[in-house]
C-alpha positions, 0 to 999 in steps of 0.5 A: 500499499505504501509503495502504491502511495509512492508511485502516485506522488511520483506520478503527480510531481512528474506531471507539471514538469512533463506538461509545462516545463517552463512554468515548472522552472518559473516555479522553482525560481520563485521557491529559490527566492523564498525564505526558509520560513514560508517553505516550511509553512508550506510544507507544514500545511501540506502534511496537515492537509495530507494527514486530515484528507487520509483520515477522512478517506480512511 
């Protein structure tokens, strides 16, 4: 089950660079200019959303 979840993450993460490499490059440029604190908050928000979503679906 974990392997399926990891595979889905790779598929979803690979969609943007495949569909629009220029937009993906710009996104990385913007992320590179962000403060570490902002990136941590985005990561925390993403993890919390994932936990809540997993709880709701399971």
